[in-house]
N, CA, C and O atoms as a CHARMM CRD file, in Angstrom:
* protein
*
  360
    1    1 MET  N    313.25600 128.76300 197.75400 PROA 1      0.00000
    2    1 MET  CA   312.41300 128.00100 197.20100 PROA 1      0.00000
    3    1 MET  C    313.34100 126.65900 196.81300 PROA 1      0.00000
    4    1 MET  O    312.92800 125.55100 197.15600 PROA 1      0.00000
    5    2 VAL  N    314.40100 126.77100 196.20500 PROA 2      0.00000
    6    2 VAL  CA   315.35100 125.67200 195.99600 PROA 2      0.00000
    7    2 VAL  C    315.84300 125.07700 197.17500 PROA 2      0.00000
    8    2 VAL  O    316.00300 123.86500 197.32100 PROA 2      0.00000
    9    3 GLU  N    316.11600 126.07900 198.14200 PROA 3      0.00000
   10    3 GLU  CA   316.89700 125.67200 199.40300 PROA 3      0.00000
   11    3 GLU  C    315.71900 124.68500 200.21500 PROA 3      0.00000
   12    3 GLU  O    316.06900 123.71200 200.88200 PROA 3      0.00000
   13    4 ASN  N    314.27500 125.09200 200.05200 PROA 4      0.00000
   14    4 ASN  CA   313.29600 124.44500 200.60600 PROA 4      0.00000
   15    4 ASN  C    313.00500 123.00200 200.00300 PROA 4      0.00000
   16    4 ASN  O    312.68900 122.03800 200.70000 PROA 4      0.00000
   17    5 ILE  N    313.13600 122.97600 198.76700 PROA 5      0.00000
   18    5 ILE  CA   313.05400 121.68200 197.94900 PROA 5      0.00000
   19    5 ILE  C    314.24200 120.70000 198.28500 PROA 5      0.00000
   20    5 ILE  O    314.10400 119.49700 198.50500 PROA 5      0.00000
   21    6 LYS  N    315.49000 121.43300 198.29300 PROA 6      0.00000
   22    6 LYS  CA   316.67900 120.67400 198.86500 PROA 6      0.00000
   23    6 LYS  C    316.50000 120.05200 200.22600 PROA 6      0.00000
   24    6 LYS  O    316.87100 118.90200 200.46200 PROA 6      0.00000
   25    7 HSD  N    315.92900 120.82600 201.11000 PROA 7      0.00000
   26    7 HSD  CA   315.73300 120.41200 202.44300 PROA 7      0.00000
   27    7 HSD  C    314.86700 119.17700 202.62300 PROA 7      0.00000
   28    7 HSD  O    315.08300 118.18100 203.31400 PROA 7      0.00000
   29    8 ASN  N    313.68300 119.51700 201.72000 PROA 8      0.00000
   30    8 ASN  CA   312.66100 118.34800 201.70300 PROA 8      0.00000
   31    8 ASN  C    313.28300 117.00300 201.03900 PROA 8      0.00000
   32    8 ASN  O    313.05300 115.90100 201.53700 PROA 8      0.00000
   33    9 PHE  N    313.95500 117.13900 200.07000 PROA 9      0.00000
   34    9 PHE  CA   314.51600 116.14500 199.41600 PROA 9      0.00000
   35    9 PHE  C    315.45300 115.45700 200.39000 PROA 9      0.00000
   36    9 PHE  O    315.43100 114.22700 200.39700 PROA 9      0.00000
   37   10 GLU  N    316.17300 116.01600 201.11000 PROA 10     0.00000
   38   10 GLU  CA   317.23000 115.28800 202.16500 PROA 10     0.00000
   39   10 GLU  C    316.44700 114.68400 203.06200 PROA 10     0.00000
   40   10 GLU  O    316.77900 113.54200 203.37800 PROA 10     0.00000
   41   11 ARG  N    315.33800 115.22300 203.63900 PROA 11     0.00000
   42   11 ARG  CA   314.44000 114.69300 204.69600 PROA 11     0.00000
   43   11 ARG  C    313.98000 113.37200 204.20900 PROA 11     0.00000
   44   11 ARG  O    314.12600 112.32800 204.84400 PROA 11     0.00000
   45   12 LEU  N    313.33600 113.48900 202.88300 PROA 12     0.00000
   46   12 LEU  CA   312.93300 112.28000 202.23500 PROA 12     0.00000
   47   12 LEU  C    313.88500 111.14100 202.03400 PROA 12     0.00000
   48   12 LEU  O    313.50900 109.97100 202.10400 PROA 12     0.00000
   49   13 ILE  N    314.90200 111.43000 201.82800 PROA 13     0.00000
   50   13 ILE  CA   316.23000 110.28800 201.81200 PROA 13     0.00000
   51   13 ILE  C    316.31700 110.09500 203.13800 PROA 13     0.00000
   52   13 ILE  O    316.21700 108.88400 203.33900 PROA 13     0.00000
   53   14 ALA  N    316.43500 110.60700 204.00800 PROA 14     0.00000
   54   14 ALA  CA   316.54900 110.18200 205.50700 PROA 14     0.00000
   55   14 ALA  C    315.42100 109.34400 206.01700 PROA 14     0.00000
   56   14 ALA  O    315.60200 108.32700 206.68600 PROA 14     0.00000
   57   15 LEU  N    314.36700 109.76500 205.70900 PROA 15     0.00000
   58   15 LEU  CA   313.09100 109.02000 205.79900 PROA 15     0.00000
   59   15 LEU  C    313.22800 107.42100 205.29200 PROA 15     0.00000
   60   15 LEU  O    312.93200 106.41400 205.93500 PROA 15     0.00000
   61   16 TYR  N    313.70200 107.50200 204.10800 PROA 16     0.00000
   62   16 TYR  CA   313.80600 106.33200 202.98500 PROA 16     0.00000
   63   16 TYR  C    314.76600 105.48400 203.80500 PROA 16     0.00000
   64   16 TYR  O    314.34300 104.39600 204.19600 PROA 16     0.00000
   65   17 GLU  N    315.95400 105.83300 204.09800 PROA 17     0.00000
   66   17 GLU  CA   316.95900 105.16500 204.62300 PROA 17     0.00000
   67   17 GLU  C    316.63800 104.36600 205.88600 PROA 17     0.00000
   68   17 GLU  O    317.09400 103.24700 206.12500 PROA 17     0.00000
   69   18 GLY  N    315.63000 105.20500 206.83400 PROA 18     0.00000
   70   18 GLY  CA   315.16300 104.85000 208.07800 PROA 18     0.00000
   71   18 GLY  C    314.20700 103.71000 207.85700 PROA 18     0.00000
   72   18 GLY  O    314.32300 102.67800 208.51700 PROA 18     0.00000
   73   19 GLU  N    313.27500 103.86000 206.95900 PROA 19     0.00000
   74   19 GLU  CA   312.40600 102.64200 206.54800 PROA 19     0.00000
   75   19 GLU  C    313.18600 101.44500 205.87900 PROA 19     0.00000
   76   19 GLU  O    312.72500 100.30500 205.92900 PROA 19     0.00000
   77   20 LYS  N    314.22700 101.69700 205.33200 PROA 20     0.00000
   78   20 LYS  CA   314.96000 100.64000 204.66700 PROA 20     0.00000
   79   20 LYS  C    315.56700  99.88600 205.71900 PROA 20     0.00000
   80   20 LYS  O    315.63400  98.66300 205.59800 PROA 20     0.00000
   81   21 GLN  N    316.06100 100.51200 206.83300 PROA 21     0.00000
   82   21 GLN  CA   316.77500  99.77500 208.06700 PROA 21     0.00000
   83   21 GLN  C    315.65900  99.17200 208.85200 PROA 21     0.00000
   84   21 GLN  O    315.85100  98.06400 209.35200 PROA 21     0.00000
   85   22 LYS  N    314.62500  99.71500 209.00200 PROA 22     0.00000
   86   22 LYS  CA   313.60600  98.93600 209.51400 PROA 22     0.00000
   87   22 LYS  C    313.00300  97.63900 208.76900 PROA 22     0.00000
   88   22 LYS  O    312.66000  96.61700 209.36200 PROA 22     0.00000
   89   23 ASN  N    312.93800  97.81700 207.53800 PROA 23     0.00000
   90   23 ASN  CA   312.46600  96.84000 206.74900 PROA 23     0.00000
   91   23 ASN  C    313.46600  95.47300 206.88700 PROA 23     0.00000
   92   23 ASN  O    313.05900  94.32200 207.04300 PROA 23     0.00000
   93   24 ALA  N    314.91300  95.91600 206.78600 PROA 24     0.00000
   94   24 ALA  CA   315.87400  94.82000 206.96400 PROA 24     0.00000
   95   24 ALA  C    315.78200  94.11800 208.11600 PROA 24     0.00000
   96   24 ALA  O    315.86500  92.88900 208.13500 PROA 24     0.00000
   97   25 LYS  N    315.56800  94.99700 209.38300 PROA 25     0.00000
   98   25 LYS  CA   315.33200  94.47700 210.68000 PROA 25     0.00000
   99   25 LYS  C    314.29000  93.47300 210.84800 PROA 25     0.00000
  100   25 LYS  O    314.52400  92.38700 211.37800 PROA 25     0.00000
  101   26 LEU  N    313.05100  93.84000 210.37300 PROA 26     0.00000
  102   26 LEU  CA   311.83400  93.19600 210.31400 PROA 26     0.00000
  103   26 LEU  C    312.02100  91.76700 209.45800 PROA 26     0.00000
  104   26 LEU  O    311.60000  90.68500 209.86600 PROA 26     0.00000
  105   27 ALA  N    312.68000  91.95400 208.28600 PROA 27     0.00000
  106   27 ALA  CA   312.98500  90.83800 207.71800 PROA 27     0.00000
  107   27 ALA  C    313.86200  89.84700 208.38700 PROA 27     0.00000
  108   27 ALA  O    313.59800  88.66400 208.16800 PROA 27     0.00000
  109   28 ALA  N    314.83000  90.11700 209.14100 PROA 28     0.00000
  110   28 ALA  CA   315.63900  89.39200 209.92300 PROA 28     0.00000
  111   28 ALA  C    315.03600  88.62300 210.81700 PROA 28     0.00000
  112   28 ALA  O    315.29300  87.42500 210.93800 PROA 28     0.00000
  113   29 GLN  N    314.07700  89.33200 211.60400 PROA 29     0.00000
  114   29 GLN  CA   313.23600  88.81100 212.74700 PROA 29     0.00000
  115   29 GLN  C    312.22000  87.71000 212.08100 PROA 29     0.00000
  116   29 GLN  O    312.05100  86.57800 212.53400 PROA 29     0.00000
  117   30 LEU  N    311.65400  88.18200 211.06500 PROA 30     0.00000
  118   30 LEU  CA   310.81100  87.13800 210.41100 PROA 30     0.00000
  119   30 LEU  C    311.49500  85.95900 210.14100 PROA 30     0.00000
  120   30 LEU  O    310.98300  84.86000 210.35200 PROA 30     0.00000
  121   31 GLN  N    312.78000  86.12300 209.62500 PROA 31     0.00000
  122   31 GLN  CA   313.56300  84.70300 209.49400 PROA 31     0.00000
  123   31 GLN  C    313.71500  83.96600 210.58200 PROA 31     0.00000
  124   31 GLN  O    313.57700  82.74300 210.54900 PROA 31     0.00000
  125   32 GLU  N    314.02900  84.65900 211.71600 PROA 32     0.00000
  126   32 GLU  CA   314.17100  84.17200 212.98300 PROA 32     0.00000
  127   32 GLU  C    312.81600  83.30500 213.55900 PROA 32     0.00000
  128   32 GLU  O    312.91100  82.18900 214.07100 PROA 32     0.00000
  129   33 TYR  N    311.58600  84.01700 213.37700 PROA 33     0.00000
  130   33 TYR  CA   310.49500  83.46300 213.77600 PROA 33     0.00000
  131   33 TYR  C    310.13400  82.21300 213.06600 PROA 33     0.00000
  132   33 TYR  O    309.53800  81.26500 213.57900 PROA 33     0.00000
  133   34 ARG  N    310.60100  82.30300 211.68000 PROA 34     0.00000
  134   34 ARG  CA   310.05600  81.21500 210.79200 PROA 34     0.00000
  135   34 ARG  C    310.92200  79.99200 211.25500 PROA 34     0.00000
  136   34 ARG  O    310.38500  78.89400 211.40500 PROA 34     0.00000
  137   35 GLN  N    312.38500  80.19700 211.50200 PROA 35     0.00000
  138   35 GLN  CA   313.07200  79.03500 212.06800 PROA 35     0.00000
  139   35 GLN  C    312.76200  78.58300 213.41200 PROA 35     0.00000
  140   35 GLN  O    313.08600  77.44200 213.74200 PROA 35     0.00000
  141   36 ALA  N    312.18100  79.34200 214.20200 PROA 36     0.00000
  142   36 ALA  CA   311.63500  78.91600 215.43000 PROA 36     0.00000
  143   36 ALA  C    310.28100  78.21300 215.41200 PROA 36     0.00000
  144   36 ALA  O    309.96300  77.35000 216.23000 PROA 36     0.00000
  145   37 ALA  N    309.49500  78.65500 214.40200 PROA 37     0.00000
  146   37 ALA  CA   308.32300  77.78900 214.18900 PROA 37     0.00000
  147   37 ALA  C    308.60400  76.47800 213.45300 PROA 37     0.00000
  148   37 ALA  O    307.88400  75.50900 213.69300 PROA 37     0.00000
  149   38 GLN  N    309.50500  76.39400 212.66000 PROA 38     0.00000
  150   38 GLN  CA   310.02900  75.15100 212.05300 PROA 38     0.00000
  151   38 GLN  C    310.60700  74.28100 213.18300 PROA 38     0.00000
  152   38 GLN  O    310.15000  73.13800 213.22400 PROA 38     0.00000
  153   39 SER  N    311.39300  74.56100 213.97200 PROA 39     0.00000
  154   39 SER  CA   311.99200  74.09800 215.26800 PROA 39     0.00000
  155   39 SER  C    310.81700  73.35700 215.96200 PROA 39     0.00000
  156   39 SER  O    310.73600  72.14000 216.12800 PROA 39     0.00000
  157   40 GLY  N    309.88500  74.34400 216.35200 PROA 40     0.00000
  158   40 GLY  CA   308.79800  73.86400 217.29200 PROA 40     0.00000
  159   40 GLY  C    307.84200  72.80300 216.38700 PROA 40     0.00000
  160   40 GLY  O    307.48000  71.78900 216.98300 PROA 40     0.00000
  161   41 GLU  N    307.47800  72.94800 215.19600 PROA 41     0.00000
  162   41 GLU  CA   306.95800  72.05000 214.54200 PROA 41     0.00000
  163   41 GLU  C    307.75200  70.73600 214.42000 PROA 41     0.00000
  164   41 GLU  O    307.09700  69.69500 214.47200 PROA 41     0.00000
  165   42 GLN  N    309.04000  70.66500 214.27100 PROA 42     0.00000
  166   42 GLN  CA   309.85300  69.52800 214.32800 PROA 42     0.00000
  167   42 GLN  C    309.69000  68.84300 215.79000 PROA 42     0.00000
  168   42 GLN  O    309.44900  67.64000 215.89400 PROA 42     0.00000
  169   43 GLN  N    309.81100  69.53500 216.69900 PROA 43     0.00000
  170   43 GLN  CA   309.65300  69.13700 218.13300 PROA 43     0.00000
  171   43 GLN  C    308.19200  68.40900 218.33800 PROA 43     0.00000
  172   43 GLN  O    308.04300  67.35000 218.94800 PROA 43     0.00000
  173   44 ILE  N    307.25300  69.09000 217.78300 PROA 44     0.00000
  174   44 ILE  CA   305.83300  68.47000 218.00200 PROA 44     0.00000
  175   44 ILE  C    305.69000  67.08900 217.21800 PROA 44     0.00000
  176   44 ILE  O    305.00900  66.14500 217.61700 PROA 44     0.00000
  177   45 THR  N    306.43300  67.11700 216.05100 PROA 45     0.00000
  178   45 THR  CA   306.51200  65.91600 215.30700 PROA 45     0.00000
  179   45 THR  C    307.23100  64.62500 215.96800 PROA 45     0.00000
  180   45 THR  O    306.86000  63.46800 215.77400 PROA 45     0.00000
  181   46 ASP  N    308.35800  65.02500 216.80900 PROA 46     0.00000
  182   46 ASP  CA   309.23900  64.21500 217.34000 PROA 46     0.00000
  183   46 ASP  C    308.28500  63.73900 218.76700 PROA 46     0.00000
  184   46 ASP  O    308.34900  62.63800 219.31500 PROA 46     0.00000
  185   47 LEU  N    307.59500  64.64700 219.08800 PROA 47     0.00000
  186   47 LEU  CA   306.82200  64.10900 220.48800 PROA 47     0.00000
  187   47 LEU  C    305.70300  63.31500 220.13800 PROA 47     0.00000
  188   47 LEU  O    305.30800  62.40600 220.86800 PROA 47     0.00000
  189   48 LYS  N    305.10200  63.64600 218.92200 PROA 48     0.00000
  190   48 LYS  CA   303.96700  62.73600 218.74900 PROA 48     0.00000
  191   48 LYS  C    304.54100  61.09000 218.25300 PROA 48     0.00000
  192   48 LYS  O    303.87800  60.05300 218.26600 PROA 48     0.00000
  193   49 ARG  N    305.86900  61.26000 217.86500 PROA 49     0.00000
  194   49 ARG  CA   306.28100  59.94500 217.39800 PROA 49     0.00000
  195   49 ARG  C    306.55700  58.98200 218.78900 PROA 49     0.00000
  196   49 ARG  O    306.32500  57.78200 218.93100 PROA 49     0.00000
  197   50 GLN  N    307.17300  60.01300 219.81100 PROA 50     0.00000
  198   50 GLN  CA   307.44100  59.39600 221.18600 PROA 50     0.00000
  199   50 GLN  C    306.12200  58.78700 221.58800 PROA 50     0.00000
  200   50 GLN  O    306.03700  57.58900 221.85700 PROA 50     0.00000
  201   51 ILE  N    304.98100  59.69600 221.63400 PROA 51     0.00000
  202   51 ILE  CA   303.74700  59.11400 222.07600 PROA 51     0.00000
  203   51 ILE  C    303.40900  57.88600 221.56700 PROA 51     0.00000
  204   51 ILE  O    303.09700  56.95100 222.30500 PROA 51     0.00000
  205   52 GLU  N    303.44800  57.79300 220.21100 PROA 52     0.00000
  206   52 GLU  CA   303.04000  56.61500 219.52000 PROA 52     0.00000
  207   52 GLU  C    303.86000  55.30800 220.05000 PROA 52     0.00000
  208   52 GLU  O    303.32500  54.23400 220.32500 PROA 52     0.00000
  209   53 ASN  N    305.29300  55.59700 220.14500 PROA 53     0.00000
  210   53 ASN  CA   306.09100  54.56000 220.68200 PROA 53     0.00000
  211   53 ASN  C    305.69100  54.07600 221.89100 PROA 53     0.00000
  212   53 ASN  O    305.60100  52.87200 222.12900 PROA 53     0.00000
  213   54 LEU  N    305.39400  55.12800 222.83200 PROA 54     0.00000
  214   54 LEU  CA   305.10100  54.73800 224.08900 PROA 54     0.00000
  215   54 LEU  C    303.76900  53.97900 224.13700 PROA 54     0.00000
  216   54 LEU  O    303.67300  53.06600 224.95800 PROA 54     0.00000
  217   55 LYS  N    302.69200  54.27700 223.30700 PROA 55     0.00000
  218   55 LYS  CA   301.46000  53.55500 223.44300 PROA 55     0.00000
  219   55 LYS  C    301.91600  52.15900 222.98400 PROA 55     0.00000
  220   55 LYS  O    301.49100  51.17600 223.59100 PROA 55     0.00000
  221   56 LEU  N    302.82400  52.00900 221.86400 PROA 56     0.00000
  222   56 LEU  CA   303.01700  50.70700 221.24900 PROA 56     0.00000
  223   56 LEU  C    303.87800  49.96700 222.21800 PROA 56     0.00000
  224   56 LEU  O    303.79100  48.74000 222.15800 PROA 56     0.00000
  225   57 ALA  N    304.66100  50.45700 223.06700 PROA 57     0.00000
  226   57 ALA  CA   305.22500  49.86400 224.00600 PROA 57     0.00000
  227   57 ALA  C    304.42800  49.17600 225.17000 PROA 57     0.00000
  228   57 ALA  O    304.66600  48.06300 225.63900 PROA 57     0.00000
  229   58 GLY  N    303.39500  50.08600 225.56500 PROA 58     0.00000
  230   58 GLY  CA   302.35900  49.89100 226.41100 PROA 58     0.00000
  231   58 GLY  C    301.51700  48.55100 226.03200 PROA 58     0.00000
  232   58 GLY  O    301.32400  47.58600 226.77200 PROA 58     0.00000
  233   59 ALA  N    301.02400  48.74600 224.57800 PROA 59     0.00000
  234   59 ALA  CA   300.42900  47.59800 224.13200 PROA 59     0.00000
  235   59 ALA  C    301.22300  46.17100 224.23200 PROA 59     0.00000
  236   59 ALA  O    300.61900  45.12500 224.47300 PROA 59     0.00000
  237   60 PHE  N    302.60200  46.23000 224.02900 PROA 60     0.00000
  238   60 PHE  CA   303.29000  44.80000 224.22300 PROA 60     0.00000
  239   60 PHE  C    303.45900  44.52900 225.49300 PROA 60     0.00000
  240   60 PHE  O    303.60500  43.34700 225.80500 PROA 60     0.00000
  241   61 THR  N    303.48000  45.63300 226.59100 PROA 61     0.00000
  242   61 THR  CA   303.59200  45.23300 227.90500 PROA 61     0.00000
  243   61 THR  C    302.37200  44.81700 228.72300 PROA 61     0.00000
  244   61 THR  O    302.48500  44.35600 229.85900 PROA 61     0.00000
  245   62 GLY  N    301.21400  44.99200 228.11400 PROA 62     0.00000
  246   62 GLY  CA   299.91500  44.82700 228.51000 PROA 62     0.00000
  247   62 GLY  C    299.48700  46.17500 229.22600 PROA 62     0.00000
  248   62 GLY  O    298.41000  46.05900 229.81000 PROA 62     0.00000
  249   63 ASN  N    300.01300  47.29700 229.31100 PROA 63     0.00000
  250   63 ASN  CA   299.32100  48.35800 229.91000 PROA 63     0.00000
  251   63 ASN  C    298.23200  49.13700 229.16700 PROA 63     0.00000
  252   63 ASN  O    297.50200  50.01000 229.63600 PROA 63     0.00000
  253   64 ALA  N    298.25800  48.71500 228.07600 PROA 64     0.00000
  254   64 ALA  CA   297.31500  49.55500 226.86400 PROA 64     0.00000
  255   64 ALA  C    296.01500  48.71800 227.19800 PROA 64     0.00000
  256   64 ALA  O    294.98400  49.33000 226.91800 PROA 64     0.00000
  257   65 GLY  N    295.83900  47.52400 227.70400 PROA 65     0.00000
  258   65 GLY  CA   294.77000  46.75500 227.68600 PROA 65     0.00000
  259   65 GLY  C    294.93800  45.41800 227.29500 PROA 65     0.00000
  260   65 GLY  O    295.83200  44.70300 227.74800 PROA 65     0.00000
  261   66 SER  N    294.07900  45.04400 226.43800 PROA 66     0.00000
  262   66 SER  CA   293.98700  43.61400 225.76900 PROA 66     0.00000
  263   66 SER  C    294.84100  43.41700 224.47900 PROA 66     0.00000
  264   66 SER  O    295.33100  44.39600 223.91700 PROA 66     0.00000
  265   67 SER  N    295.00300  42.25000 224.04700 PROA 67     0.00000
  266   67 SER  CA   296.03200  41.87400 223.13300 PROA 67     0.00000
  267   67 SER  C    295.32800  42.39700 221.71500 PROA 67     0.00000
  268   67 SER  O    295.97600  42.45500 220.67100 PROA 67     0.00000
  269   68 ALA  N    294.03300  42.74000 221.79800 PROA 68     0.00000
  270   68 ALA  CA   293.36600  43.33600 220.54500 PROA 68     0.00000
  271   68 ALA  C    293.97300  44.71000 220.31000 PROA 68     0.00000
  272   68 ALA  O    294.22000  45.03800 219.14900 PROA 68     0.00000
  273   69 VAL  N    294.19400  45.41500 221.16200 PROA 69     0.00000
  274   69 VAL  CA   294.83700  46.74300 221.03400 PROA 69     0.00000
  275   69 VAL  C    296.22200  46.61600 220.34300 PROA 69     0.00000
  276   69 VAL  O    296.55800  47.29200 219.37100 PROA 69     0.00000
  277   70 ALA  N    296.96400  45.70400 220.93100 PROA 70     0.00000
  278   70 ALA  CA   298.25500  45.51800 220.36800 PROA 70     0.00000
  279   70 ALA  C    298.15900  45.01500 218.95100 PROA 70     0.00000
  280   70 ALA  O    298.98700  45.42900 218.14000 PROA 70     0.00000
  281   71 LYS  N    297.17600  44.11500 218.55300 PROA 71     0.00000
  282   71 LYS  CA   297.20700  43.52300 217.34500 PROA 71     0.00000
  283   71 LYS  C    296.77200  44.75700 216.36600 PROA 71     0.00000
  284   71 LYS  O    297.36900  44.88200 215.29700 PROA 71     0.00000
  285   72 GLU  N    295.89500  45.52700 216.67000 PROA 72     0.00000
  286   72 GLU  CA   295.46700  46.88000 216.03100 PROA 72     0.00000
  287   72 GLU  C    296.66400  47.65600 215.70300 PROA 72     0.00000
  288   72 GLU  O    296.90000  47.94700 214.53100 PROA 72     0.00000
  289   73 LYS  N    297.44600  48.01400 216.67400 PROA 73     0.00000
  290   73 LYS  CA   298.76700  48.89700 216.54200 PROA 73     0.00000
  291   73 LYS  C    299.66900  48.17100 215.42500 PROA 73     0.00000
  292   73 LYS  O    300.18500  48.67600 214.42800 PROA 73     0.00000
  293   74 ILE  N    299.71000  46.87400 215.86600 PROA 74     0.00000
  294   74 ILE  CA   300.86600  46.17700 214.83500 PROA 74     0.00000
  295   74 ILE  C    300.32600  46.10300 213.45500 PROA 74     0.00000
  296   74 ILE  O    301.08900  46.29800 212.50900 PROA 74     0.00000
  297   75 ASP  N    298.86300  45.79200 213.23100 PROA 75     0.00000
  298   75 ASP  CA   298.37200  45.98500 211.84900 PROA 75     0.00000
  299   75 ASP  C    298.64600  47.38800 211.21400 PROA 75     0.00000
  300   75 ASP  O    299.07000  47.51400 210.06500 PROA 75     0.00000
  301   76 ARG  N    298.34200  48.54300 212.13800 PROA 76     0.00000
  302   76 ARG  CA   298.50000  49.85000 211.72100 PROA 76     0.00000
  303   76 ARG  C    299.97600  50.03500 211.09800 PROA 76     0.00000
  304   76 ARG  O    300.20100  50.62700 210.04300 PROA 76     0.00000
  305   77 LEU  N    300.91400  49.44900 211.89900 PROA 77     0.00000
  306   77 LEU  CA   302.45600  49.63200 211.54800 PROA 77     0.00000
  307   77 LEU  C    302.66300  48.95500 210.13600 PROA 77     0.00000
  308   77 LEU  O    303.14400  49.50700 209.14600 PROA 77     0.00000
  309   78 ILE  N    302.20700  47.65200 210.23100 PROA 78     0.00000
  310   78 ILE  CA   302.38800  46.89600 209.05000 PROA 78     0.00000
  311   78 ILE  C    301.79600  47.65500 207.50200 PROA 78     0.00000
  312   78 ILE  O    302.37200  47.64000 206.41300 PROA 78     0.00000
  313   79 ARG  N    300.57600  48.24100 207.82500 PROA 79     0.00000
  314   79 ARG  CA   300.07900  49.01700 206.63000 PROA 79     0.00000
  315   79 ARG  C    300.97300  50.14400 206.20400 PROA 79     0.00000
  316   79 ARG  O    301.07900  50.40700 205.00600 PROA 79     0.00000
  317   80 GLU  N    301.71800  50.92400 207.25200 PROA 80     0.00000
  318   80 GLU  CA   302.19500  51.94600 207.12600 PROA 80     0.00000
  319   80 GLU  C    303.57100  51.48300 206.50100 PROA 80     0.00000
  320   80 GLU  O    303.90400  52.14300 205.51700 PROA 80     0.00000
  321   81 ILE  N    304.36300  50.55600 206.85200 PROA 81     0.00000
  322   81 ILE  CA   305.47900  49.94500 206.26800 PROA 81     0.00000
  323   81 ILE  C    305.18200  49.44100 204.73200 PROA 81     0.00000
  324   81 ILE  O    306.00700  49.57300 203.82800 PROA 81     0.00000
  325   82 ASP  N    303.90600  48.85300 204.57000 PROA 82     0.00000
  326   82 ASP  CA   303.61200  48.45700 203.28600 PROA 82     0.00000
  327   82 ASP  C    303.52900  49.62900 202.21000 PROA 82     0.00000
  328   82 ASP  O    303.99800  49.56900 201.07300 PROA 82     0.00000
  329   83 LYS  N    302.80300  50.77900 202.81100 PROA 83     0.00000
  330   83 LYS  CA   302.67200  51.95500 202.15600 PROA 83     0.00000
  331   83 LYS  C    304.25200  52.56300 201.69000 PROA 83     0.00000
  332   83 LYS  O    304.53200  53.02000 200.58200 PROA 83     0.00000
  333   84 CYS  N    305.10300  52.43200 202.77700 PROA 84     0.00000
  334   84 CYS  CA   306.54600  52.92500 202.37600 PROA 84     0.00000
  335   84 CYS  C    307.28500  52.11300 201.35500 PROA 84     0.00000
  336   84 CYS  O    308.09700  52.59300 200.56400 PROA 84     0.00000
  337   85 ILE  N    306.92100  50.75200 201.43400 PROA 85     0.00000
  338   85 ILE  CA   307.49200  50.03500 200.33500 PROA 85     0.00000
  339   85 ILE  C    307.04300  50.33000 199.11900 PROA 85     0.00000
  340   85 ILE  O    307.82400  50.41300 198.17100 PROA 85     0.00000
  341   86 SER  N    305.64300  50.53800 198.98100 PROA 86     0.00000
  342   86 SER  CA   305.06900  50.74800 197.60000 PROA 86     0.00000
  343   86 SER  C    305.59700  52.13900 197.08300 PROA 86     0.00000
  344   86 SER  O    305.68100  52.32700 195.87000 PROA 86     0.00000
  345   87 PHE  N    305.93300  53.05900 197.92900 PROA 87     0.00000
  346   87 PHE  CA   306.47400  54.36600 197.51700 PROA 87     0.00000
  347   87 PHE  C    307.84700  53.97200 197.06900 PROA 87     0.00000
  348   87 PHE  O    308.17600  54.45100 195.98400 PROA 87     0.00000
  349   88 LEU  N    308.54500  53.35900 197.54800 PROA 88     0.00000
  350   88 LEU  CA   309.97200  53.04300 197.28900 PROA 88     0.00000
  351   88 LEU  C    310.00200  52.36500 195.83300 PROA 88     0.00000
  352   88 LEU  O    310.84100  52.68900 194.99300 PROA 88     0.00000
  353   89 GLU  N    309.00100  51.38400 195.60800 PROA 89     0.00000
  354   89 GLU  CA   308.96800  50.64400 194.51700 PROA 89     0.00000
  355   89 GLU  C    308.80500  51.61900 193.30900 PROA 89     0.00000
  356   89 GLU  O    309.32100  51.36100 192.22200 PROA 89     0.00000
  357   90 LYS  N    308.11300  52.68300 193.52100 PROA 90     0.00000
  358   90 LYS  CA   307.66600  53.69500 192.10300 PROA 90     0.00000
  359   90 LYS  C    308.85100  54.32200 191.69700 PROA 90     0.00000
  360   90 LYS  O    308.84600  55.08700 190.73300 PROA 90     0.00000
């Protein structure tokens, strides 16, 4: 009986150690995935910024249509700059 309890206890400890290792491995994997997701989000942000820059460049070169489109984009940029300045003043 004592031998049976000892065997079960050793088996329980072995199972615990195995699960502990799995947990550490999954935690490391989760960290890697979070970093990859953050990198992907940064890349998306950069690409969106590039798209906006290309649209703005197209507006100045006349590829985006009329000068009204260029004026609208410039007005939007000015409003964005004004917001940034107001945040800096606070």
